[in-house]
C-alpha positions in Angstrom: 33.4 14.1 3.3 32.5 11.9 6.2 29.5 9.5 5.4 27.5 8.1 8.1 26.8 4.5 6.6 24.8 3.4 10.0 21.9 6.7 9.0 22.4 5.9 4.6 21.1 1.7 5.8 19.0 3.4 8.5 17.4 5.1 5.4 17.5 1.8 3.3 16.1 -0.4 5.2 12.9 2.4 6.7 12.5 2.8 2.4 12.6 -1.3 2.2 10.2 -2.3 4.7 7.8 0.9 3.5 8.0 0.0 0.2 7.6 -3.8 0.6 4.6 -2.8 2.6 2.8 -0.7 0.2 2.8 -3.3 -2.6 1.4 -5.8 0.3 -1.3 -3.3 0.5 -1.7 -2.6 -2.7 -2.1 -6.3 -3.6 -4.6 -6.9 -0.9 -6.3 -3.8 -2.7 -6.5 -6.1 -6.4 -6.9 -9.5 -4.2 -9.9 -7.7 -2.5 -11.4 -6.8 -6.5 -10.9 -9.5 -8.1 -13.5 -11.4 -5.0 -16.0 -8.9 -5.9 -15.5 -9.9 -9.4 -15.9 -14.1 -8.3 -18.7 -13.9 -6.3 -20.4 -10.9 -8.8 -19.9 -14.0 -11.7 -21.3 -16.2 -9.0 -24.6 -14.1 -8.1 -23.4 -13.3 -5.2 -22.5 -10.1 -3.1 -19.1 -9.6 -1.6 -19.2 -5.6 -0.1 -17.1 -6.7 2.2 -14.3 -7.5 -0.3 -15.1 -4.7 -2.1 -15.0 -1.8 1.1 -11.5 -3.5 1.8 -10.4 -3.3 -1.1 -10.9 0.5 -1.4 -9.8 0.8 2.7 -6.8 -0.3 0.7 -6.4 2.2 -1.8 -7.1 4.4 0.4 -4.0 3.7 2.9 -2.3 3.3 -0.9 -2.8 7.0 -1.3 -2.8 8.5 2.4 0.9 6.7 2.5 2.1 8.4 -0.9 0.3 11.5 0.0 2.6 11.7 3.1 6.0 11.1 1.2 4.9 13.5 -0.9 4.1 16.4 1.7 8.0 14.8 3.5 9.8 15.8 -0.2 7.5 19.1 -0.7 8.4 20.9 3.0 
């Protein structure tokens, strides 16, 4: 059995980048929701922050669904 170390390293690198990107995207969603609560406490509106947060969460869900579809198919 011969291991293709270049392919294994490539898979590791891509998975690491995608994991960091998903965590950053989810963190942006959390930050958007916290800005909504901060704006509500000050009596303002934060519609853009909420829309951005929902978009970040939707992108995370789409990426997870895509990953699951890659595993299943």
